[in-house]
C-alpha positions as CSV (number, residue, x, y, z in Angstrom):
1,M,4.3,-12.1,7.1
2,N,3.0,-12.4,10.6
3,Y,3.6,-16.2,11.0
4,Y,6.0,-18.8,9.8
5,P,6.4,-22.5,10.8
6,F,9.3,-23.2,12.8
7,H,10.6,-26.7,12.9
8,I,12.6,-27.0,16.1
9,G,14.1,-30.3,15.1
10,D,15.3,-29.1,11.8
11,Y,16.6,-25.9,13.2
12,V,18.6,-27.7,16.0
13,A,19.9,-30.4,13.6
14,H,21.2,-27.6,11.2
15,T,22.4,-25.0,13.8
16,S,23.7,-26.9,16.7
17,H,27.3,-26.0,15.7
18,L,26.7,-22.2,15.7
19,S,27.9,-20.0,18.5
20,W,25.3,-18.1,20.6
21,E,26.0,-14.9,18.6
22,E,25.6,-16.8,15.3
23,D,22.5,-18.3,16.4
24,I,20.8,-15.2,17.6
25,A,22.0,-13.5,14.2
26,Y,20.5,-16.4,12.3
27,R,17.2,-16.3,14.1
28,R,17.0,-12.5,13.7
29,M,17.8,-12.7,10.0
30,I,15.1,-15.3,9.4
31,A,12.7,-13.1,11.3
32,A,13.7,-10.0,9.2
33,Y,13.4,-12.2,6.0
34,Y,9.8,-13.1,6.7
35,L,9.0,-9.8,7.8
36,R,10.2,-8.2,4.5
37,E,8.8,-11.2,2.6
38,G,12.0,-11.1,0.5
39,P,15.7,-11.3,0.6
40,L,18.1,-9.5,3.0
41,P,20.2,-6.6,1.6
42,L,23.6,-7.6,0.1
43,D,25.3,-5.1,2.5
44,V,26.4,-6.9,5.8
45,A,26.3,-3.6,7.6
46,A,22.7,-3.1,6.5
47,I,21.9,-6.4,7.7
48,A,23.6,-5.8,11.2
49,R,21.5,-2.6,11.5
50,L,18.3,-4.4,10.5
51,I,18.7,-7.3,13.1
52,R,20.2,-4.9,15.8
53,M,23.4,-6.5,15.9
54,R,25.8,-3.8,14.8
55,D,28.9,-5.1,16.5
56,S,28.6,-8.7,15.2
57,G,29.7,-8.4,11.5
58,A,31.8,-11.6,11.7
59,A,29.0,-13.7,13.1
60,I,26.4,-12.3,10.3
61,Q,28.9,-13.0,7.6
62,A,29.6,-16.6,8.8
63,V,25.7,-17.1,8.9
64,L,25.2,-15.6,5.4
65,D,28.0,-17.8,3.9
66,E,26.5,-21.0,5.3
67,F,22.7,-20.6,5.2
68,F,22.1,-17.9,2.4
69,V,22.8,-17.4,-1.3
70,P,23.7,-14.0,-2.6
71,E,21.8,-13.0,-5.8
72,D,21.3,-9.5,-7.4
73,S,18.2,-8.9,-5.4
74,G,19.9,-9.7,-2.1
75,W,20.8,-12.6,0.2
76,H,18.1,-15.4,-0.3
77,Q,17.4,-18.3,2.0
78,R,16.0,-21.3,0.2
79,R,13.3,-22.4,2.9
80,C,12.3,-19.0,3.7
81,D,11.5,-18.4,-0.1
82,A,9.5,-21.6,-0.2
83,E,7.3,-20.6,2.9
84,I,6.7,-17.1,1.4
85,A,5.8,-18.7,-2.0
86,S,3.4,-21.1,-0.1
87,M,1.9,-18.4,1.8
88,K,1.3,-16.1,-1.2
89,A,-0.4,-19.1,-3.0
90,K,-2.7,-19.7,-0.1
91,Q,-3.6,-16.1,-0.1
92,A,-4.4,-16.1,-3.7
93,Q,-6.6,-19.2,-3.2
94,S,-8.3,-17.5,-0.3
95,E,-9.0,-14.4,-2.2
96,E,-10.3,-16.5,-5.0
97,R,-12.7,-18.3,-2.7
98,D,-13.8,-15.1,-1.2
99,D,-14.6,-13.6,-4.5
100,H,-16.6,-16.6,-5.5
101,E,-18.6,-16.5,-2.2
102,R,-19.3,-12.8,-2.7
103,E,-20.6,-13.5,-6.2
104,R,-22.7,-16.3,-4.9
105,M,-24.2,-14.2,-2.3
106,R,-24.9,-11.3,-4.7
107,R,-26.7,-13.6,-7.1
108,H,-28.8,-15.1,-4.3
109,R,-29.8,-11.6,-3.0
110,E,-30.7,-10.6,-6.6
111,R,-32.9,-13.9,-7.0
112,R,-34.7,-13.3,-3.7
113,K,-35.4,-9.7,-4.7
114,A,-36.8,-10.7,-8.0
115,M,-38.9,-13.4,-6.4
116,F,-40.3,-10.9,-3.9
117,E,-41.0,-8.3,-6.7
118,A,-42.7,-11.0,-8.8
119,L,-45.0,-12.0,-5.9
120,R,-45.8,-8.3,-4.9
121,A,-46.8,-7.8,-8.6
122,Q,-49.4,-10.8,-8.2
123,G,-50.7,-9.2,-4.9
124,V,-48.9,-11.5,-2.5
125,V,-46.7,-9.8,0.0
126,P,-44.7,-12.4,2.0
127,A,-42.7,-11.7,5.2
128,W,-39.2,-10.5,4.8
129,D,-37.8,-13.7,6.3
130,T,-39.6,-16.0,4.2
131,S,-37.3,-18.9,3.3
132,T,-36.1,-19.0,-0.3
133,K,-37.7,-22.5,-0.7
134,E,-41.1,-21.0,0.3
135,L,-40.5,-18.0,-2.1
136,E,-39.8,-20.5,-4.8
137,R,-43.0,-22.6,-4.0
138,L,-45.1,-19.4,-4.0
139,C,-43.6,-18.2,-7.3
140,S,-44.4,-21.7,-9.0
141,E,-48.1,-21.6,-8.1
142,E,-50.7,-19.9,-10.2
143,P,-51.3,-16.2,-9.1
144,A,-55.0,-16.7,-7.9
145,T,-54.3,-19.8,-6.1
146,H,-53.2,-17.9,-2.9
147,L,-56.4,-15.9,-2.8
148,Q,-58.6,-18.9,-3.8
149,R,-57.0,-21.1,-1.0
150,E,-57.8,-18.4,1.7
151,Q,-61.4,-18.0,0.5
152,V,-61.9,-21.7,0.3
153,E,-60.7,-22.2,3.8
154,A,-62.6,-19.2,5.1
155,C,-65.8,-20.5,3.2
156,N,-65.7,-24.1,4.9
157,A,-65.0,-22.8,8.3
158,P,-68.0,-23.0,10.8
159,A,-69.8,-19.6,11.4
160,T,-68.9,-18.7,14.8
161,A,-70.4,-15.2,14.6
162,I,-74.0,-16.6,14.5
163,P,-74.9,-18.5,17.7
164,T,-76.9,-21.8,17.1
165,P,-79.8,-22.0,19.4
166,T,-79.9,-24.8,21.9
167,P,-83.2,-26.5,22.1
168,T,-85.0,-25.6,25.4
169,P,-86.2,-28.7,27.0
170,T,-90.1,-28.7,27.3
171,P,-91.5,-30.2,30.6
172,T,-93.5,-33.4,30.1
173,P,-96.6,-33.9,32.1
174,T,-96.2,-36.5,34.5
């Protein structure tokens, strides 16, 4: 666990009676607990080595007795266990959301691919960046409509290739 919430007011309220050595031991024990994402070992010497305080066995034991509970798996700290459980629950929810998003995107890509293939089979080749909404519109129309529309527009356009002669004015006798 790379991050944990640290509530300064709560910490000071519960630890103001500790000596500086006990305070340091407690902070390091909490950090080790979160890094391990689990309880500290039952052996006090192993904890002292883990938190780099080999000569502070009495301070470590005092902190363990006050803030930790010994169980078969090691020394547990109630608040640390709750924060770790909360973090793991958030990770599970995040993974589930990510899985849903990946599945949604996979279905979206497959649908676009199917629409492109259907249009190409009808002789219509849309641009690669055509919006999904436009692809849906093109797929819902009759196959010949696209070609007819282009032809109708072309047939109604003015003929620009054939020049229209302008009448030449004839001089009138005066």
